[in-house]
C-alpha positions as CSV (number, residue, x, y, z in Angstrom):
1,M,94.5,108.3,132.3
2,R,93.1,104.9,133.5
3,V,93.0,101.8,131.4
4,K,90.8,98.7,131.8
5,Y,90.3,95.7,129.6
6,H,87.9,92.7,129.2
7,I,88.1,89.6,127.1
8,H,85.1,88.2,125.3
9,Q,84.5,85.0,123.4
10,L,81.9,86.1,120.8
11,K,79.9,83.2,119.4
12,F,79.1,83.0,115.7
13,R,75.6,82.3,114.5
14,H,77.1,79.7,112.2
15,P,80.6,78.1,112.3
16,F,82.7,80.5,110.3
17,T,85.0,78.9,107.7
18,I,87.6,80.3,105.3
19,S,90.4,78.6,103.5
20,K,92.5,78.8,106.6
21,G,90.1,77.0,108.9
22,T,86.9,77.0,110.9
23,K,85.9,78.7,114.2
24,T,82.8,78.9,116.3
25,H,83.8,81.8,118.5
26,Q,85.7,85.0,117.9
27,P,88.0,86.0,120.8
28,T,88.1,89.8,121.2
29,F,89.9,92.2,123.5
30,I,88.0,95.3,124.7
31,V,89.8,98.2,126.3
32,A,88.4,101.3,128.0
33,L,90.5,104.5,128.4
34,E,89.2,107.0,131.0
35,H,90.5,110.5,131.1
36,M,89.0,113.4,133.0
37,G,85.8,111.4,133.7
38,V,85.3,110.5,130.0
39,K,85.6,106.9,128.7
40,G,86.6,105.8,125.3
41,Y,86.3,102.2,124.0
42,G,88.3,100.1,121.6
43,E,88.5,96.6,120.3
44,A,90.9,94.2,118.6
45,C,90.1,90.6,117.7
46,A,92.6,87.8,118.0
47,I,93.4,86.0,114.8
48,A,95.3,82.6,115.1
49,Y,97.3,82.9,111.9
50,Y,98.8,86.2,113.0
51,N,99.9,84.7,116.3
52,I,98.4,87.4,118.6
53,S,96.0,86.0,121.2
54,V,93.8,87.9,123.6
55,E,96.0,86.6,126.4
56,K,99.1,88.1,124.7
57,M,97.3,91.5,124.4
58,A,96.5,91.3,128.1
59,E,100.0,90.2,129.0
60,D,101.6,93.1,127.0
61,L,99.2,95.7,128.4
62,E,99.8,94.5,132.0
63,S,103.6,94.7,131.5
64,K,103.5,98.3,130.5
65,K,100.2,99.6,132.0
66,P,101.8,102.4,134.0
67,F,103.3,103.8,130.8
68,V,100.0,103.6,129.0
69,E,98.3,105.5,131.8
70,K,100.9,108.2,132.4
71,F,100.8,109.7,128.9
72,A,99.7,113.3,128.8
73,F,96.8,112.8,126.4
74,T,96.0,115.6,124.0
75,D,95.2,114.0,120.7
76,P,95.0,110.4,119.3
77,E,97.7,110.7,116.7
78,R,100.4,111.7,119.2
79,Y,99.2,108.8,121.5
80,W,99.3,106.3,118.6
81,H,103.0,107.2,117.9
82,Y,103.7,106.7,121.6
83,L,101.9,103.3,121.7
84,H,103.5,102.2,118.5
85,H,106.9,102.5,120.1
86,L,105.7,101.1,123.4
87,F,104.3,97.9,121.8
88,P,106.4,97.5,118.6
89,Q,105.4,93.8,118.3
90,N,101.7,94.0,119.1
91,N,99.7,96.0,116.5
92,F,96.5,94.4,117.7
93,L,96.8,95.9,121.2
94,V,97.9,99.2,119.7
95,C,94.7,99.1,117.5
96,A,92.4,98.6,120.5
97,L,94.0,101.5,122.4
98,D,94.1,103.7,119.3
99,I,90.3,103.2,118.7
100,A,89.6,103.9,122.4
101,A,91.7,107.1,122.1
102,W,89.7,108.3,119.1
103,D,86.5,107.5,120.9
104,L,87.7,109.4,123.9
105,Y,88.8,112.4,121.8
106,G,85.5,112.6,119.9
107,K,83.6,112.6,123.2
108,M,85.9,115.3,124.6
109,K,85.3,117.4,121.5
110,G,81.6,116.6,121.4
111,K,81.7,115.4,117.8
112,K,81.3,112.1,115.9
113,L,84.6,110.9,114.4
114,Y,83.6,111.4,110.8
115,E,82.6,115.0,111.7
116,L,86.1,115.6,113.1
117,W,87.5,114.4,109.7
118,N,85.0,116.4,107.7
119,G,83.5,113.3,106.2
120,N,80.4,113.4,104.0
121,I,78.3,110.4,104.9
122,S,75.7,110.9,102.1
123,K,77.5,108.6,99.7
124,N,78.8,106.0,102.1
125,P,79.3,102.5,100.6
126,V,77.0,99.7,101.8
127,T,78.5,96.8,103.6
128,D,78.6,93.3,102.1
129,Y,77.5,90.2,104.0
130,T,80.0,87.3,104.2
131,I,79.1,83.7,103.3
132,G,81.7,81.4,104.8
133,I,82.9,78.2,103.2
134,D,80.5,75.2,103.6
135,T,78.6,72.8,101.4
136,V,77.0,74.4,98.4
137,E,73.6,73.7,99.9
138,K,74.4,75.3,103.2
139,M,76.0,78.4,101.6
140,V,72.9,78.9,99.5
141,A,70.8,78.5,102.7
142,K,72.9,81.1,104.6
143,M,72.4,83.5,101.7
144,K,68.7,83.0,101.6
145,E,68.6,83.4,105.4
146,K,70.0,87.0,105.0
147,P,68.7,88.8,101.9
148,W,71.4,91.4,101.2
149,P,72.5,93.7,98.3
150,I,76.1,92.5,98.3
151,Y,77.6,89.2,99.3
152,K,81.3,88.4,100.0
153,I,81.8,84.7,99.1
154,K,84.7,82.9,100.8
155,V,86.4,80.4,98.4
156,G,89.5,78.3,98.2
157,T,88.0,74.9,97.6
158,A,87.9,72.4,94.7
159,D,84.3,73.5,94.0
160,D,84.7,77.3,93.8
161,I,83.0,77.8,90.5
162,A,80.2,75.4,91.5
163,I,79.7,77.4,94.7
164,V,79.5,80.8,93.0
165,K,77.3,79.4,90.2
166,A,74.8,78.0,92.7
167,L,74.7,81.3,94.6
168,R,74.3,83.3,91.4
169,E,71.3,81.1,90.5
170,N,69.7,82.2,93.7
171,T,70.4,85.9,93.8
172,D,70.8,89.0,91.6
173,A,72.9,90.7,94.3
174,V,76.5,91.9,93.8
175,L,78.9,89.1,94.5
176,R,82.5,89.5,95.6
177,V,85.0,86.6,96.0
178,D,87.7,86.3,98.7
179,A,90.2,83.5,98.2
180,N,92.2,84.3,101.3
181,A,95.4,83.5,99.4
182,A,94.3,80.0,98.5
183,W,94.9,79.9,94.8
184,D,98.1,79.5,92.8
185,L,98.6,81.6,89.6
186,E,97.3,78.9,87.2
187,T,94.1,78.4,89.2
188,A,93.5,82.2,89.4
189,L,94.0,82.6,85.6
190,K,91.6,79.8,85.0
191,L,88.9,80.8,87.5
192,I,88.7,84.6,87.1
193,P,87.3,84.7,83.6
194,Q,84.6,82.2,84.8
195,L,83.9,84.4,87.8
196,K,83.5,87.4,85.6
197,E,80.9,85.5,83.5
198,L,79.0,84.9,86.8
199,G,78.9,88.6,87.5
200,V,81.5,88.8,90.3
201,E,82.6,92.4,91.0
202,F,86.1,91.8,92.2
203,V,88.5,89.2,93.7
204,E,90.2,89.6,97.1
205,Q,93.7,88.2,97.8
206,P,93.8,85.5,95.1
207,L,97.4,84.4,95.6
208,A,99.8,83.9,98.6
209,K,100.7,87.1,100.3
210,D,104.4,86.9,99.2
211,N,103.7,85.8,95.6
212,W,104.5,89.2,94.1
213,E,105.7,87.9,90.8
214,G,102.5,85.9,90.3
215,M,100.4,88.9,91.3
216,K,102.3,91.1,88.8
217,I,101.3,88.7,86.0
218,L,97.8,88.3,87.3
219,H,97.3,92.1,87.6
220,K,98.1,92.4,83.9
221,E,95.9,89.4,82.8
222,S,92.9,89.7,85.1
223,S,89.5,90.7,83.7
224,L,88.4,91.6,87.3
225,P,89.8,94.1,89.8
226,L,92.1,92.5,92.4
227,Y,92.2,93.7,96.0
228,A,95.1,93.0,98.4
229,D,94.3,91.8,102.0
230,E,97.0,89.5,103.5
231,A,99.5,91.3,101.2
232,C,98.7,94.7,102.6
233,V,99.0,94.8,106.4
234,F,101.2,97.8,107.2
235,E,101.5,101.3,105.9
236,E,104.7,100.4,103.9
237,D,102.8,97.6,102.1
238,V,100.5,100.1,100.3
239,E,103.2,101.2,97.8
240,K,104.3,97.6,97.2
241,C,100.7,96.7,96.0
242,K,100.8,99.2,93.2
243,D,101.0,97.4,89.8
244,H,100.2,94.1,91.6
245,F,96.6,94.9,92.8
246,H,94.0,97.4,91.8
247,G,93.1,98.2,95.3
248,I,93.8,97.4,99.0
249,N,91.7,96.1,101.9
250,I,92.6,97.8,105.1
251,K,92.0,96.0,108.4
252,L,92.3,98.2,111.5
253,T,93.4,95.3,113.8
254,K,96.3,94.4,111.5
255,C,97.6,97.9,110.6
256,S,97.3,99.0,114.3
257,G,94.3,101.3,114.3
258,I,92.4,104.2,112.9
259,T,95.5,106.5,112.9
260,P,97.6,104.5,110.4
261,A,94.5,103.4,108.4
262,R,93.8,107.1,107.6
263,R,97.3,107.5,106.2
264,M,97.0,104.2,104.2
265,I,93.8,105.6,102.6
266,D,95.6,108.8,101.6
267,K,98.5,106.9,100.2
268,A,96.3,104.5,98.2
269,R,94.5,107.5,96.7
270,Q,97.8,109.1,95.7
271,L,98.7,105.9,93.9
272,G,95.4,105.7,92.1
273,M,94.2,102.6,93.9
274,G,90.8,101.6,95.2
275,V,90.2,101.4,98.9
276,M,88.2,98.8,100.8
277,M,88.0,98.3,104.5
278,G,87.4,94.9,106.0
279,C,86.6,93.5,109.4
280,M,88.0,90.7,111.6
281,N,84.5,89.8,112.9
282,E,84.6,92.6,115.5
283,S,81.6,93.5,117.6
284,T,79.8,96.9,117.2
285,I,82.8,98.6,118.9
286,G,85.4,97.8,116.3
287,S,82.8,98.0,113.5
288,A,81.9,101.5,114.5
289,A,85.6,102.5,114.0
290,I,85.3,101.2,110.4
291,A,81.9,103.0,110.0
292,H,83.3,106.4,110.6
293,L,85.9,105.9,107.8
294,L,83.1,105.1,105.3
295,P,83.1,108.5,103.7
296,F,86.7,108.1,102.5
297,I,86.6,104.6,101.0
298,D,85.0,102.7,98.0
299,H,83.9,99.3,99.4
300,V,83.4,97.9,102.9
301,D,83.1,94.5,104.6
302,M,81.9,95.3,108.2
303,D,79.4,92.6,108.8
304,G,81.0,91.3,112.1
305,P,78.0,92.1,114.3
306,L,75.6,90.4,111.8
307,L,77.6,87.2,112.0
308,L,77.6,87.1,115.8
309,E,75.0,85.4,117.9
310,E,75.2,88.1,120.5
311,D,76.8,91.6,120.3
312,I,78.4,93.4,123.2
313,A,77.6,97.0,122.2
314,T,75.0,99.2,120.5
315,G,75.1,102.3,118.4
316,L,75.2,101.1,114.8
317,N,72.2,100.2,112.7
318,Y,72.3,97.9,109.6
319,D,69.5,98.4,107.1
320,F,70.0,96.2,104.0
321,G,73.7,97.1,103.9
322,K,73.3,100.8,104.7
323,I,74.9,101.9,108.0
324,S,73.5,104.6,110.2
325,Y,75.0,106.1,113.3
326,S,73.7,107.0,116.7
327,D,73.6,110.7,117.8
328,A,76.4,110.2,120.4
329,P,79.9,111.6,119.9
330,G,83.1,109.7,119.3
331,L,82.3,106.2,118.0
332,G,78.7,106.7,119.0
333,I,78.5,103.3,120.8
334,R,77.4,102.1,124.2
335,Y,79.3,99.1,125.6
336,A,77.0,96.5,127.1
337,G,79.7,94.6,129.0
338,V,80.8,95.3,132.6
339,F,84.4,95.8,133.7
340,R,84.0,93.8,136.9
341,K,86.2,94.4,140.0
342,E,88.4,91.5,139.1
343,T,88.9,92.8,135.6
344,K,92.3,94.4,135.4
């Protein structure tokens, strides 16, 4: 096994703002695993409020690179368990390597990932398109710029209802609202009935991730389904979310990859909860990993490549929210970047 990596700064088409702040670029970490002449690719984006930078991913990988490479690779699940213990404090790096391992495995087997998992793609959910926080006028303009069947609206301002009302006046599309933990209980109880009147489908992470008591009350009172995001990071969080949320939003980067995400989906199903998958503004590489899990989930937010000014891979096609795959095995992507000689 050989491993290489490359760091990219992916520029957004528009500055991307949520309740936690604004950014113009998305730092992302790309890895390539080569085994018996076959290469698999993986990706993990750096998110400031999780305190894992692309530099930290590179540093941790460099420190244990010989151990990453010496593993006798047979299947991705065994490899994930090995990596999970090798990098116990860096789920993001484990995610990139796990995605690469699944891509590699699919190519070795000559099958697309969803085929390996017996997924039926005929009823895949369509992806939403995210409208980041801005002035009401600019948010409406962003929406008009990208006609789409489902929009995910970032909120967490003093004008949340005015924003959603203005967007609703300009579209009949499905609207979802993501507060990114910005509301308190009183605000959520006040706003949710108004959002329902505006035809919002569901609300994502309304309260702070550790406000379990508030969520228990809101879960009972809410007239809209509530989906956990920041409150559901790891596998053990899924069970905690029962009776506090109606569903969970799984992020590959946070949970450490495809391998644990598949177990989280199964657990949520056992608990009777809805399942959404979200993105961290990944390129087509990380987005393709989400795409192959579409047959097993209810909702998806995988618009990362659409929000970027320039992508670094090909292999996914977006047609008014509907995702189609290439004919290639594994993730089905082609990396457009170059692992230069100086790239470690």
